[in-house]
Structures are given as structure tokens and as C-alpha cells.
C-alpha positions as CSV (number, residue, x, y, z in Angstrom):
1,X,-35.7,54.3,-33.5
2,X,-37.8,52.1,-36.3
3,X,-35.2,49.5,-36.3
4,X,-36.0,49.0,-32.6
5,X,-39.7,48.9,-32.7
6,X,-39.4,46.5,-35.6
7,X,-37.6,43.9,-33.7
8,X,-39.7,44.1,-30.9
9,X,-42.7,43.6,-33.1
10,X,-40.8,40.6,-34.3
11,X,-40.0,39.4,-30.9
12,X,-43.4,39.8,-29.9
13,X,-45.0,37.5,-32.5
14,X,-42.1,34.9,-32.2
15,X,-43.1,34.9,-28.2
16,X,-47.2,34.6,-29.2
17,X,-46.7,31.8,-31.8
18,X,-43.9,30.0,-29.9
19,X,-45.6,29.9,-26.4
20,X,-49.0,28.7,-28.5
21,X,-47.3,25.4,-29.9
22,X,-44.9,24.9,-27.3
23,X,-44.0,22.1,-24.8
24,X,-43.4,22.6,-21.2
25,X,-40.0,23.1,-21.6
26,X,-39.9,25.2,-24.4
27,X,-42.9,27.2,-22.2
28,X,-40.3,27.9,-19.6
29,X,-37.7,29.0,-22.6
30,X,-39.8,31.3,-24.0
31,X,-40.9,32.8,-20.4
32,X,-37.1,33.1,-19.7
33,X,-36.7,35.0,-23.5
34,X,-39.3,37.3,-22.5
35,X,-38.4,38.2,-19.4
36,X,-34.4,39.2,-21.1
37,X,-36.0,40.9,-24.2
38,X,-37.8,42.9,-21.5
39,X,-34.5,43.9,-19.7
40,X,-32.7,44.6,-22.8
41,X,-34.0,48.1,-23.1
42,X,-32.7,49.3,-20.3
43,X,-29.5,49.2,-21.8
44,X,-30.2,50.1,-25.6
45,X,-29.8,54.1,-25.2
46,X,-31.8,56.8,-25.3
47,X,-35.3,56.3,-24.0
48,X,-37.1,56.6,-27.2
49,X,-35.2,54.0,-28.3
50,X,-35.4,52.1,-25.3
51,X,-39.4,52.2,-25.7
52,X,-39.6,51.3,-29.0
53,X,-38.2,48.0,-28.3
54,X,-39.5,47.7,-25.2
55,X,-43.1,48.4,-25.7
56,X,-43.9,45.6,-28.4
57,X,-41.8,43.0,-26.4
58,X,-43.7,44.1,-23.4
59,X,-47.2,44.0,-25.1
60,X,-46.0,40.9,-26.7
61,X,-45.2,38.8,-24.0
62,X,-48.7,39.7,-22.1
63,X,-50.3,38.8,-25.3
64,X,-48.5,35.1,-25.6
65,X,-49.5,34.6,-21.9
66,X,-53.1,35.1,-21.9
67,X,-53.2,33.2,-25.4
68,X,-51.1,30.3,-24.1
69,X,-53.7,29.1,-21.2
70,X,-57.2,28.5,-21.0
71,X,-57.7,30.6,-18.1
72,X,-55.5,33.7,-17.4
73,X,-52.9,33.3,-15.1
74,X,-52.9,35.7,-12.4
75,X,-49.8,34.9,-10.5
76,X,-48.1,35.0,-13.9
77,X,-49.5,38.2,-15.0
78,X,-49.0,39.8,-11.9
79,X,-45.1,38.8,-11.9
80,X,-44.8,40.1,-15.7
81,X,-46.4,43.2,-14.9
82,X,-44.1,44.1,-11.8
83,X,-41.1,43.2,-14.3
84,X,-42.6,45.1,-16.6
85,X,-42.5,48.1,-14.3
86,X,-38.6,47.5,-13.0
87,X,-37.9,47.8,-16.4
88,X,-39.9,50.6,-17.2
89,X,-38.5,52.8,-14.4
90,X,-35.0,51.4,-15.0
91,X,-34.9,52.6,-18.7
92,X,-35.8,56.1,-17.3
93,X,-33.3,56.0,-14.7
94,X,-30.8,54.7,-16.8
95,X,-31.7,57.3,-19.2
96,X,-31.6,60.3,-17.1
97,X,-28.2,59.1,-15.8
98,X,-26.6,58.7,-19.0
99,X,-27.8,62.5,-20.1
100,X,-26.2,63.8,-17.0
101,X,-23.0,61.9,-17.8
102,X,-23.2,63.3,-21.3
103,X,-24.4,66.8,-20.1
104,X,-21.6,66.9,-17.7
105,X,-18.5,65.5,-20.3
106,X,-19.6,68.2,-22.8
107,X,-19.5,70.9,-20.2
108,X,-16.1,69.6,-19.0
109,X,-15.0,69.8,-22.8
110,X,-16.2,73.4,-23.0
111,X,-14.7,73.9,-19.9
112,X,-11.2,72.9,-20.9
113,X,-11.6,74.6,-24.1
114,X,-12.4,78.0,-22.3
115,X,-9.8,77.4,-19.8
116,X,-7.3,76.6,-22.6
117,X,-8.1,79.9,-24.2
118,X,-7.9,81.7,-21.0
119,X,-4.4,80.6,-20.1
120,X,-3.4,81.7,-23.5
121,X,-4.7,85.1,-23.3
122,X,-3.2,85.4,-19.8
123,X,0.2,84.2,-20.9
124,X,0.4,86.3,-24.3
125,X,-1.2,89.5,-22.3
126,X,0.7,89.4,-19.3
127,X,4.0,89.1,-17.6
128,X,2.9,86.1,-15.7
129,X,3.6,82.5,-16.9
130,X,2.5,79.0,-16.3
131,X,5.7,76.0,-15.5
132,X,4.9,72.8,-14.5
133,X,7.6,69.8,-13.9
134,X,8.0,66.1,-13.6
135,X,8.3,63.9,-10.7
136,X,12.1,64.1,-11.2
137,X,11.9,67.8,-10.8
138,X,12.5,68.5,-14.8
139,X,10.4,71.3,-16.2
140,X,7.9,70.0,-18.9
141,X,5.7,71.6,-21.9
142,X,7.5,75.3,-20.9
143,X,5.4,78.1,-22.2
144,X,6.6,80.4,-25.0
145,X,5.7,83.2,-22.3
146,X,8.4,81.5,-19.8
147,X,10.9,81.3,-22.2
148,X,10.5,84.7,-22.9
149,X,10.6,85.9,-19.2
150,X,14.1,83.6,-19.1
151,X,15.6,85.2,-22.6
152,X,15.7,81.8,-23.8
153,X,14.2,78.7,-26.0
154,X,11.2,76.4,-24.9
155,X,13.5,73.8,-26.0
156,X,16.5,75.1,-23.8
157,X,14.1,75.2,-21.0
158,X,12.2,71.6,-21.5
159,X,14.0,68.8,-19.5
160,X,16.2,71.6,-17.4
161,X,15.8,70.7,-13.4
162,X,13.9,73.7,-11.8
163,X,16.4,73.3,-8.8
164,X,19.3,74.1,-11.4
165,X,17.6,76.5,-13.4
166,X,17.4,78.6,-10.1
167,X,20.9,78.3,-8.8
168,X,22.1,78.8,-12.3
169,X,20.7,82.2,-12.5
170,X,20.9,83.2,-9.0
171,X,22.1,87.2,-8.8
172,X,24.8,86.5,-6.6
173,X,26.1,90.2,-6.6
174,X,22.5,91.5,-5.2
175,X,22.6,90.9,-1.8
176,X,22.9,88.3,1.3
177,X,18.8,88.3,1.7
178,X,18.8,87.2,-2.1
179,X,20.8,84.1,-1.3
180,X,18.7,83.4,1.6
181,X,15.3,83.5,-0.9
182,X,16.7,81.2,-3.1
183,X,17.9,78.8,-0.6
184,X,14.7,78.5,0.9
185,X,13.1,78.1,-2.3
186,X,14.9,75.2,-3.3
187,X,14.3,73.8,0.2
188,X,10.7,73.7,-0.4
189,X,11.1,72.4,-3.5
190,X,13.2,69.5,-2.2
191,X,10.8,68.5,0.5
192,X,7.8,68.7,-1.8
193,X,6.0,71.5,0.0
194,X,4.3,74.2,-1.6
195,X,5.3,77.9,-1.8
196,X,3.4,81.2,-2.4
197,X,4.8,84.4,-4.4
198,X,8.5,83.8,-3.1
199,X,10.5,87.0,-4.9
200,X,13.8,85.9,-6.2
201,X,16.6,88.2,-7.7
202,X,17.6,86.2,-11.3
203,X,20.5,87.2,-13.8
204,X,19.8,86.2,-17.4
205,X,22.5,87.3,-18.9
206,X,23.8,90.9,-17.8
207,X,20.0,91.9,-17.0
208,X,18.3,90.9,-13.3
209,X,14.9,90.7,-12.9
210,X,12.9,90.4,-9.9
211,X,10.5,87.3,-10.1
212,X,7.2,86.0,-8.1
213,X,7.0,82.7,-8.2
214,X,4.3,80.3,-7.0
215,X,4.4,76.4,-6.5
216,X,2.5,73.4,-5.5
217,X,3.1,69.8,-5.4
218,X,0.8,67.7,-7.4
219,X,0.3,64.2,-5.9
220,X,-1.4,60.9,-8.1
221,X,-4.3,58.7,-7.7
222,X,-1.9,56.9,-5.4
223,X,-0.6,60.0,-3.7
224,X,2.9,59.6,-5.1
225,X,4.5,62.7,-6.2
226,X,4.1,63.6,-9.7
227,X,5.3,67.1,-9.7
228,X,5.0,70.9,-9.5
229,X,2.7,73.0,-11.0
230,X,2.8,76.9,-10.5
231,X,2.8,80.3,-11.8
232,X,5.8,82.8,-12.0
233,X,5.7,86.3,-12.5
234,X,8.0,89.3,-13.7
235,X,7.8,91.8,-11.1
236,X,11.0,93.8,-11.6
237,X,9.5,97.1,-12.2
238,X,6.7,96.6,-9.0
239,X,10.2,95.8,-7.1
240,X,11.9,98.9,-8.8
241,X,9.1,101.1,-7.7
242,X,9.2,99.9,-4.0
243,X,12.7,100.5,-3.7
244,X,12.4,103.9,-5.0
245,X,9.2,104.2,-2.2
246,X,11.6,103.0,0.3
247,X,15.0,105.2,-0.8
248,X,12.1,108.4,-0.5
249,X,11.0,107.3,3.0
250,X,14.5,106.8,4.2
251,X,16.2,109.7,2.5
252,X,16.1,113.7,2.4
253,X,14.4,114.8,-1.1
254,X,16.0,117.9,-1.2
255,X,19.8,117.0,-0.2
256,X,20.0,113.5,-0.6
257,X,21.1,112.4,2.4
258,X,19.6,110.0,4.5
259,X,17.1,110.9,6.8
260,X,16.2,111.1,10.8
261,X,14.8,107.5,10.1
262,X,17.9,105.6,8.4
263,X,19.7,107.8,11.2
264,X,17.8,105.9,14.5
265,X,18.4,102.8,12.7
266,X,21.9,103.4,11.5
267,X,23.0,104.7,15.4
268,X,21.3,101.7,16.8
269,X,23.0,99.8,15.1
270,X,26.4,101.0,15.7
271,X,25.7,101.5,19.4
272,X,25.0,97.6,19.6
273,X,28.6,97.0,17.9
274,X,30.8,100.0,17.7
275,X,33.8,97.5,16.7
276,X,36.9,99.6,17.4
277,X,35.4,103.0,18.2
278,X,33.0,105.4,16.7
279,X,31.9,109.0,17.3
280,X,28.5,110.8,16.6
281,X,29.1,114.4,15.3
282,X,25.7,116.7,15.3
283,X,26.0,120.2,13.2
284,X,23.9,122.9,13.1
285,X,24.0,126.1,10.7
286,X,24.4,129.2,12.4
287,X,22.0,132.1,10.8
288,X,20.8,129.8,8.4
289,X,17.2,131.1,9.2
290,X,18.1,134.6,8.6
291,X,19.0,133.7,4.9
292,X,15.4,131.9,4.5
293,X,13.9,134.9,5.9
294,X,15.8,137.5,3.6
295,X,16.2,135.7,0.6
296,X,13.6,133.0,0.4
297,X,13.3,129.4,0.7
298,X,14.6,128.7,-2.5
299,X,17.6,130.7,-1.9
300,X,18.0,128.9,1.1
301,X,17.0,125.2,-0.2
302,X,20.0,126.2,-2.4
303,X,22.4,127.3,0.5
304,X,21.5,123.9,2.2
305,X,22.5,121.8,-1.1
306,X,25.8,123.7,-1.1
307,X,26.7,123.1,2.4
308,X,25.9,119.4,2.0
309,X,28.2,119.4,-0.9
310,X,31.0,120.7,1.6
311,X,30.1,118.4,4.3
312,X,30.5,115.4,1.8
313,X,33.7,116.9,0.9
314,X,34.9,116.8,4.5
315,X,34.0,113.2,5.6
316,X,35.5,109.8,4.9
317,X,34.0,107.7,2.0
318,X,32.9,105.1,4.9
319,X,31.4,107.8,7.2
320,X,27.5,108.1,7.2
321,X,26.3,111.8,6.7
322,X,22.2,112.2,7.6
323,X,19.7,115.4,7.3
324,X,18.2,115.5,10.8
325,X,15.6,118.3,10.1
326,X,15.6,121.8,8.9
327,X,19.3,123.1,9.1
328,X,20.7,120.1,11.4
329,X,22.8,117.5,10.1
330,X,24.5,114.2,11.7
331,X,27.2,112.1,10.7
332,X,28.1,108.5,12.3
333,X,32.0,108.0,11.9
334,X,32.9,104.4,12.2
335,X,36.2,103.2,13.5
336,X,37.1,106.6,14.7
337,X,38.9,107.8,17.5
338,X,38.3,111.4,19.1
339,X,41.1,113.2,18.0
340,X,40.0,112.1,13.8
341,X,36.6,113.3,15.2
342,X,37.7,116.2,16.3
343,X,39.6,117.0,13.1
344,X,36.7,116.1,10.7
345,X,34.4,118.8,12.7
346,X,37.7,121.4,12.4
347,X,37.2,120.6,8.7
348,X,33.1,121.0,8.7
349,X,33.4,124.2,10.9
350,X,36.4,126.0,8.8
351,X,34.7,125.1,5.3
352,X,31.1,126.0,6.1
353,X,32.7,129.3,7.4
354,X,33.6,130.3,4.2
355,X,30.9,132.4,1.9
356,X,28.7,130.9,-0.8
357,X,27.4,132.6,-3.7
358,X,24.2,131.6,-4.2
359,X,21.9,133.2,-6.6
360,X,24.6,136.0,-7.4
361,X,24.2,136.8,-3.8
362,X,27.5,136.2,-1.3
363,X,26.2,134.7,1.8
364,X,27.9,133.6,4.9
365,X,26.7,131.6,7.6
366,X,28.7,129.0,9.7
367,X,28.1,125.9,11.8
368,X,28.6,124.3,15.5
369,X,29.7,120.8,15.7
370,X,28.6,118.7,18.9
371,X,30.9,115.6,19.5
372,X,30.1,112.5,21.0
373,X,31.8,109.0,21.4
374,X,30.8,105.6,20.9
375,X,33.4,103.7,22.8
376,X,31.4,100.3,24.2
377,X,29.0,98.0,23.0
378,X,25.1,98.2,24.3
379,X,25.0,101.9,24.9
380,X,21.8,103.7,24.6
381,X,21.4,105.4,21.1
382,X,19.2,108.1,22.4
383,X,21.8,108.8,25.3
384,X,24.9,108.9,22.6
385,X,22.4,111.4,20.5
386,X,21.8,113.6,23.6
387,X,25.4,113.6,24.2
388,X,26.3,114.9,20.9
389,X,23.2,117.8,21.3
390,X,25.0,118.5,24.7
391,X,28.4,119.1,23.5
392,X,26.4,121.1,20.5
393,X,24.6,123.4,22.6
394,X,28.0,124.0,24.4
395,X,29.7,125.0,21.3
396,X,26.7,127.4,20.8
397,X,27.0,128.8,23.8
398,X,30.8,129.2,23.5
399,X,30.1,131.8,20.3
400,X,29.5,129.8,17.7
401,X,31.7,128.6,14.5
402,X,33.2,126.3,17.0
403,X,32.9,122.2,17.7
404,X,33.1,121.0,21.2
405,X,33.3,117.2,22.5
406,X,30.9,115.9,24.8
407,X,32.5,115.7,28.7
408,X,30.2,115.4,31.6
409,X,30.7,118.4,33.2
410,X,29.0,120.4,30.5
411,X,25.7,118.9,31.0
412,X,24.2,121.6,33.0
413,X,24.9,124.0,30.8
414,X,23.7,122.3,27.7
415,X,20.5,121.0,29.8
416,X,20.2,124.7,30.2
417,X,20.5,125.2,26.9
418,X,18.3,123.0,25.9
419,X,15.2,124.0,28.4
420,X,15.8,127.8,26.8
421,X,15.4,126.4,23.8
422,X,12.4,124.5,24.1
423,X,11.2,127.8,26.1
424,X,11.7,129.8,23.0
425,X,10.1,127.1,20.5
426,X,7.1,126.4,22.7
427,X,6.4,128.3,25.9
428,X,7.6,132.1,25.0
429,X,6.0,134.4,27.9
430,X,6.9,138.0,26.6
431,X,6.3,139.0,30.2
432,X,9.2,137.4,31.9
433,X,11.6,139.9,29.4
434,X,12.5,143.3,30.3
435,X,15.2,145.8,29.7
436,X,18.1,147.7,31.2
437,X,19.2,150.6,29.9
438,X,23.2,152.3,29.8
439,X,23.7,155.6,29.7
440,X,25.7,156.5,26.0
441,X,27.4,160.5,27.6
442,X,29.2,163.1,25.2
443,X,32.8,163.2,25.7
444,X,33.0,166.9,25.4
445,X,30.7,167.8,28.6
446,X,30.0,164.6,30.4
447,X,26.0,165.3,29.5
448,X,24.1,162.2,29.1
449,X,22.7,162.0,25.4
450,X,21.0,158.4,25.0
451,X,21.1,155.1,26.5
452,X,21.3,152.2,25.2
453,X,18.3,149.6,25.6
454,X,19.1,145.7,26.4
455,X,17.3,143.3,27.0
456,X,17.1,140.7,29.6
457,X,15.3,137.5,30.3
458,X,14.1,136.7,34.2
459,X,14.0,132.9,33.5
460,X,11.2,131.1,36.4
461,X,14.6,128.5,36.7
462,X,17.6,130.5,35.6
463,X,16.9,133.9,36.8
464,X,18.3,137.2,35.2
465,X,19.7,135.7,31.9
466,X,22.1,138.0,29.9
467,X,21.2,138.1,25.8
468,X,23.7,136.3,24.9
469,X,22.3,133.2,26.3
470,X,19.3,133.2,24.3
471,X,19.4,135.5,21.4
472,X,21.1,133.2,19.3
473,X,18.9,130.8,19.8
474,X,15.9,133.3,19.5
475,X,17.1,134.3,16.2
476,X,17.3,130.8,15.0
477,X,14.0,129.7,16.0
478,X,12.6,132.8,14.8
479,X,11.3,133.8,18.9
480,X,13.2,137.4,18.4
481,X,10.3,138.5,15.9
482,X,8.3,138.6,18.9
483,X,10.8,139.8,21.6
484,X,11.8,142.5,19.2
485,X,8.3,144.0,19.0
486,X,8.0,143.3,23.0
487,X,11.6,145.4,23.5
488,X,10.2,148.4,20.6
489,X,7.0,148.7,22.6
490,X,9.0,148.9,25.9
491,X,11.6,151.0,24.9
492,X,9.2,153.7,23.1
493,X,7.0,154.0,26.1
494,X,10.3,154.3,28.7
495,X,11.5,157.1,25.6
496,X,8.4,159.0,26.4
497,X,9.1,159.3,30.0
498,X,12.9,160.5,29.5
499,X,14.1,164.4,29.1
500,X,13.1,164.9,25.5
501,X,17.2,165.7,24.7
502,X,17.9,161.8,25.6
503,X,17.5,159.3,22.9
504,X,16.8,155.5,23.2
505,X,19.1,153.2,21.4
506,X,17.2,149.8,20.4
507,X,19.0,147.2,19.0
508,X,17.9,145.1,15.8
509,X,19.0,141.6,14.8
510,X,19.2,140.2,11.3
511,X,15.9,138.4,11.7
512,X,14.3,141.5,12.5
513,X,15.6,143.4,9.6
514,X,13.5,141.0,7.4
515,X,10.4,141.1,9.4
516,X,7.7,142.6,6.9
517,X,5.9,144.1,9.9
518,X,9.2,145.8,11.6
519,X,8.4,149.5,10.0
520,X,4.5,149.1,11.3
521,X,5.8,148.1,14.4
522,X,8.0,151.2,14.9
523,X,5.5,153.5,13.6
524,X,2.5,152.4,15.9
525,X,4.7,152.4,18.9
526,X,5.7,156.0,18.1
527,X,2.3,157.2,17.7
528,X,1.2,155.4,20.6
529,X,3.8,157.1,22.9
530,X,3.6,160.4,21.0
531,X,7.3,160.1,20.3
532,X,9.8,162.5,18.0
533,X,11.0,159.7,16.0
534,X,14.5,161.3,15.9
535,X,14.6,160.2,19.8
536,X,14.9,156.2,18.5
537,X,17.8,155.4,17.8
538,X,18.2,151.5,16.0
539,X,21.6,149.8,16.5
540,X,22.9,147.1,14.0
541,X,25.8,145.1,13.9
542,X,27.8,144.4,11.0
543,X,26.8,140.4,10.7
544,X,23.4,141.9,10.7
545,X,23.6,143.7,7.5
546,X,26.6,141.2,5.9
547,X,24.6,140.2,2.7
548,X,23.5,143.7,1.3
549,X,20.7,143.5,-0.8
550,X,18.2,145.9,-2.1
551,X,15.6,144.7,0.2
552,X,17.8,145.5,3.5
553,X,18.3,149.1,1.9
554,X,14.5,149.4,1.4
555,X,13.8,148.1,5.2
556,X,16.4,150.8,6.7
557,X,15.3,153.3,4.4
558,X,12.0,153.0,5.8
559,X,13.0,153.2,9.3
560,X,15.0,156.5,8.2
561,X,11.7,157.7,6.6
562,X,9.7,157.3,9.9
563,X,12.3,160.1,11.2
564,X,14.2,157.4,13.3
565,X,18.2,157.2,13.1
566,X,20.8,154.3,12.4
567,X,23.7,153.1,14.0
568,X,26.0,150.6,13.0
569,X,26.9,148.8,15.8
570,X,30.3,146.6,16.7
571,X,32.0,148.0,14.3
572,X,35.6,146.2,13.5
573,X,34.2,143.2,15.4
574,X,33.6,141.6,12.1
575,X,33.4,141.6,8.2
576,X,33.9,145.0,8.1
577,X,33.1,146.2,4.7
578,X,33.0,149.7,3.1
579,X,30.0,148.7,0.8
580,X,27.8,148.9,4.5
581,X,28.6,152.3,4.7
582,X,28.3,153.0,1.0
583,X,25.1,151.6,0.6
584,X,23.0,152.4,4.3
585,X,23.1,156.2,5.6
586,X,24.1,155.8,9.2
587,X,24.2,158.2,11.6
588,X,26.1,156.8,14.6
589,X,29.1,154.5,14.4
590,X,30.0,152.6,17.2
591,X,33.2,151.3,17.5
592,X,34.0,147.5,19.4
593,X,35.5,147.9,22.6
594,X,38.4,145.7,21.7
595,X,39.5,147.7,18.7
596,X,40.1,150.8,21.3
597,X,41.3,148.2,24.0
598,X,44.2,147.1,21.3
599,X,44.8,150.7,20.5
600,X,45.7,152.0,23.6
601,X,49.4,152.6,23.5
602,X,49.8,151.4,19.7
603,X,50.5,154.4,17.2
604,X,49.7,152.8,14.4
605,X,46.2,151.4,15.6
606,X,45.5,154.6,17.2
607,X,46.6,156.3,13.5
608,X,43.6,153.9,11.9
609,X,40.8,154.9,15.0
610,X,41.6,158.1,14.5
611,X,41.1,157.8,10.4
612,X,38.0,156.4,10.7
613,X,36.7,158.8,13.2
614,X,37.5,161.3,10.5
615,X,36.0,159.5,7.6
616,X,32.6,159.2,9.9
617,X,32.6,163.0,10.4
618,X,33.1,163.5,6.6
619,X,30.1,161.3,5.8
620,X,28.2,162.8,8.3
621,X,28.2,160.4,11.3
622,X,29.2,160.7,15.2
623,X,31.5,157.9,16.6
624,X,30.8,156.4,19.8
625,X,33.7,154.2,21.9
626,X,32.4,151.3,23.6
627,X,33.7,149.8,26.7
628,X,34.8,153.1,28.8
629,X,35.9,151.5,31.9
630,X,38.4,154.3,33.2
631,X,39.6,158.1,32.7
632,X,42.5,156.8,31.0
633,X,40.0,155.2,27.9
634,X,38.1,158.2,28.2
635,X,41.0,160.9,27.7
636,X,42.3,158.5,24.6
637,X,39.0,158.3,22.9
638,X,38.8,162.1,23.3
639,X,42.3,162.4,21.6
640,X,41.6,160.1,19.2
641,X,38.2,162.2,18.1
642,X,35.1,160.1,19.5
643,X,32.1,162.0,20.0
644,X,30.6,159.8,22.7
645,X,31.6,157.0,25.3
646,X,29.4,154.0,27.0
647,X,30.9,151.7,29.6
648,X,31.1,151.1,33.3
649,X,32.8,154.7,34.0
650,X,29.5,156.3,33.4
651,X,27.3,153.6,34.5
652,X,26.5,150.2,34.1
653,X,23.2,149.0,32.9
654,X,19.8,150.3,34.9
655,X,16.3,149.1,35.5
656,X,14.0,152.1,34.6
657,X,13.3,153.4,38.1
658,X,17.5,153.1,38.7
659,X,18.2,155.0,35.7
660,X,15.6,157.6,36.5
661,X,17.4,157.8,40.2
662,X,20.9,157.9,38.1
663,X,19.6,161.2,36.5
664,X,18.4,162.9,38.9
665,X,21.5,162.1,41.1
666,X,23.5,163.7,38.5
667,X,21.7,166.9,38.5
668,X,22.3,167.2,34.5
669,X,21.3,170.9,33.8
670,X,21.4,171.4,29.8
671,X,20.7,174.7,28.3
672,X,19.0,174.6,25.1
673,X,22.2,175.8,23.4
674,X,24.0,173.2,24.9
675,X,21.0,170.5,24.1
676,X,20.7,171.7,20.4
677,X,24.4,171.6,19.6
678,X,24.4,167.9,20.9
679,X,21.4,166.8,18.9
680,X,21.8,168.9,15.9
681,X,22.3,167.1,12.7
682,X,26.2,166.7,11.7
683,X,28.1,169.3,10.2
684,X,28.3,168.8,6.5
685,X,30.7,166.7,4.7
686,X,34.0,168.7,4.5
687,X,35.2,166.2,1.7
688,X,34.2,163.7,-0.8
689,X,35.6,160.8,-1.0
690,X,37.4,159.0,-4.1
691,X,36.8,155.5,-4.6
692,X,39.5,154.1,-7.1
693,X,37.9,151.8,-9.9
């Protein structure tokens, strides 16, 4: 700054002394020199240095003009003053512009340094990396993070074409969709188009990684393409998590089978193009709900898993099984005709009928299978599923443990089954259920000893329905619990209207045996009607107590503790086991009508029945024969040692009023001695049973 000031003073002295002695030409030259010297500080630099030079020169120029003329040259002074103002403002303006430009340069350098630092931190601390190509699409300046993600070195990557890199590392074994993504990415690069977060599967050695790549073409000053810049990210973990979530969304967590959402999609795809024909199987497990109620959901879940394993062993490798919900399953059988579908269905029914061993307990269930064929393209998936359901309903109606293929004639029956299922699950009207009573008579004298309460359903659309049409579904849905309580209440109330020597037999299902409120329901009904407990007999089939557990025994003991009696119904029609009689103390034993009819005229079978009646009496049980339709059967039962008979020979099932009329018409008269003999406790056992170890 001192140098500038000194130079300014020197030049001002030159001007003042030069003009004093200069001629006309020299004066003009000095004036021009003064103007030039006043302009020079504008470009000197910072304002302080510029004014150190400009101030003495400007003052010297004014003094030189004043000294040179005898009178002050006003025009010259005005012109010089105007120029001085111009240079003064120019110095300020140029200095401000210079300072602003310098500040921006400093800020830009600082920003570049910060960005570089952030980029280094970004690449070192995340799975993301930057990438860049030149105009030839060759990678330039690949970062260490890029090389690490590609399991290679920066030197190998440098100069490699981005297109060749994608082509060489494409994971062809993943899926066809990945090939499409790679092709689309290469197409964008070839067309110099931007792309955003394109996910592609790449193979590096034996490892497959998923990258998300974003890129943008960079243009030079002349709008010429000079390369790509972008960012890449290893999103393998994210892709795996997404696939796991998708798997969870499309598969059943318990069994591992595909779920209803996958079923709908696959069935729609199959119906659009069934190729050489296909089939759909709908499977429903029998008595599964009773297992859940008896042993809890943990055992039920284990049973479902075991059932699925059996189903999987029954189908072919390319068949596709699904869990549709609860104990319902579906299987799509591609490239299948009806004969092959029925073979697979029969195999499934057979395998699921075999006992399961779950938690040290033997469980026996079963299954029904409905079959619908997909023979032509563009069939409605909902119609195909509905057809399989209709076939399934038909299989249930025909006794369970079987399979049926859909036929158009079964629609009406299946529609009825579906309507009943809906009513039992969603619109249960207990008032529509009523009882009919079938007499049970003593074979020794023909006197009425009991009546069996048989539930009926007065459906508003289908009229009177027998139990076999709705009880299985009621057990499956759980509706049997409220229906059973309703039946117990009605039967106890009716028993109070009968002679005191007549009992009422009430059927209990397997599900009811595991109803926690069953004992209270019975006790309340007895108390409400002031009914002697011994007048109520609860009948259970062997199937209802097929799997005897401590809980089952406790429930039956609770019924006995109330004073009620127990009857084992349909003995010989199912999985007869000595354990049933061994662990549960029954009062009555009812022999299934099939065994009785088959024993007519067959000495060997008759001997078996005679020994059963002897066994029953020895352990304190009365024996009743079912299906007595004629006098020959009645006589045979007497000969075989039966105590009671039930069947159309005596009376069909009757409503309450009709039964009272039937009683009046028979003019039955029982003496006290006769009644006592009929309803006294059975005689003490004559012999003990010996069990061979």
C-alpha cells in the first residue's frame, strides 16, 4: 500500500511540474497521461491499494490544472471532476465484484472439500458406492467401495465397459424377470437415458448379490455426451427380507403350505390354461374340531402338521397343495385326468384314516375329498372351486371317509348342505330344533322302560331334517354345543311329564363330552324340572370316546356322580375296544342293528352276540338291541339274552303329544314290584374277568 501511495505522489509531482513548463502539445499529452493515471487504480486490486494510488494522482491532477492557468479553467475542472467520480465508483464496484468472486471461490473450494470428505465417509460407512463412465461407457475412477462390492479390485474395474460388466455378472439362474431387468438397464445405457433404482441380481463368483443402480447421463458444454455418473447400492439383505415377507404373506405359517391367496392366483392361472387337463381336490378333515376341543390347540396343530405330511406323500412332485383355512386343504393336480385324480383322492382318504400318534395319544380322524376337473381353457376359477366344494359336501353327506367327483346332478343336494352349513355357522335358530321320542321296551314283558330323544331340525326351506344331515356339520362348526344344551333342556322337561318309571335317553356327541359346561347344564336342567337323575340316560357312541383320556373319564364320572346313567351306543359298528368298557362304567349297552341282522340264522355270529350279552351282565350292564322291525328279530334277541329292544315293531319316533297318546293307547299298567324289578340296579357280577398280560 505504501508503494502505491509513493507512486501516486511521484506521478502527481510530475504532472504539476510538467504542465507548468509544457508547450501546447506537451500539455495535451500530460492531460491524457493524467486521465490514464486516474484510471489505473481501478485495476490495481483491493480498494485500499487502489485509493492509495488514486488519491495523490487525482489531487495532483487538479493542482496541476490550477497552477497551469492564470484563471481556473472551469470546463476542464468540471470534466476532471466528473472523471474522478467515475473512477472512484469504478474502483468501488470492481473491488466489490472481486471480493464477491473471491468469496465464492473460497466457498466453492470449501464445499468441494466437504463433499469429498462426505463422499469418502459415505462410501466407507455404507453399502452404497459411486460409479462413473466416460463417453465410451468405460468405468473410470472406480471407488474402493465399488470394487469391494464387486469382489474385485479397482484396477480390474477401471476401463471395463459398464455394459460388459452387467452382462458378464448377470445371474442367469435366478429367474427370467432378472434377465428382463438387465436387458432394460442395458437398453437405457445404450440410449443414453437416465434410470433410477433398478434392482438387478448379479453373480460374483459363487455368490449372488442384489444391486440397486441409479445413473444419469452427463452432457458437456456443447451438449455432447461425456459419460454416466450414478450410485449403486447392495440391497441383498433388503431383497431377502422382502422375499421372506412375501413368502409369509403367501404361505401358511403352521404347515408351510401355500395359503388361500396363492391358491386363488394359481387356480386362476390354471383355469386360463389347463394344458392337457387338470383337477382340483378340496379336502376336509373329519372330527378335527373334536380333537381341538379335547386335547387343545397345541395337539390340534401337531395333528394338522402330521396330516399335511401324509397328504404330501400321496401327491406327485409337481402337484401343488394349499391350506385354505382351519382343517380345509386344496390340491391342484396339473396334467391329470379324472381317473388319476380319483386314485390320488382315494390314497389321501386311506392314509388320513390311519391313526395318528400325537403326544403319546392315538388319534383317529379321517377326511372327505371333493374333485372338480378343469378340462377347457377360460373356466371361471370360482366355478371350479365351487364344483369341488359341491363334491366335498356330497362326500360328507354319504358318510364321510370317502371321495366324490363333481357331477351336475349333485348340485341341489350340495347346495342344501352348503345352506345348512351357513345356517349352523351364522344364523342358528335353536327354536327350529325339536325332539321325537322312540320307545325302548323290556323284552320280558313288553313294558315301556325308556324313550330315546332324537333331535330334528324344522328348516324353513328344507322342512324336517334328520340328524345325519346336520349333526356332522354341527360337530365340525361347534354348533352342537348350543344345540346339545337345548336338547338336554327339552328332554328333561319332557321326562318330567312321563311316568316316573320311564327314562329318557339323550345322545351326546364327541364334542359335547369336552364341553366344560356340560355337567352344569345337566345339573341345572335336573334341578329346574325336579327330576330324579336316574331317569336320564346319556348315550355315547364308541366314536365319541374313541380316544379315551383322563379328561374324558373325568367328564363321564361327573355325569355318573350326578346320578345319571350312561349307555354305550352302536356297539360293534366302529372301532370297538375293550378299553372303552375297561375305563368307563356304563349302565346300558346298545348293540348296533347291523350286527343283529347279520347274526340272524348265523350260528357263529349268534354265539358272539350271546357272549357279549353275558359279558355285559357280568359287569353290571343291561343290553338293548336296535332295529327290531319284526317278531322274528324280537324272538332272536330274547334267545340271545337281550334285556330291551328298540325299533319300528314297537313304535316309530313320535312327537311328545303323540307319545303320550301312544302310552294311553297301550293302557300300560305297571305294578310297583314290576317297576322295581325293571329299574333296580343290575345284579352283581357273577364272575370276574381275567385279563391276560
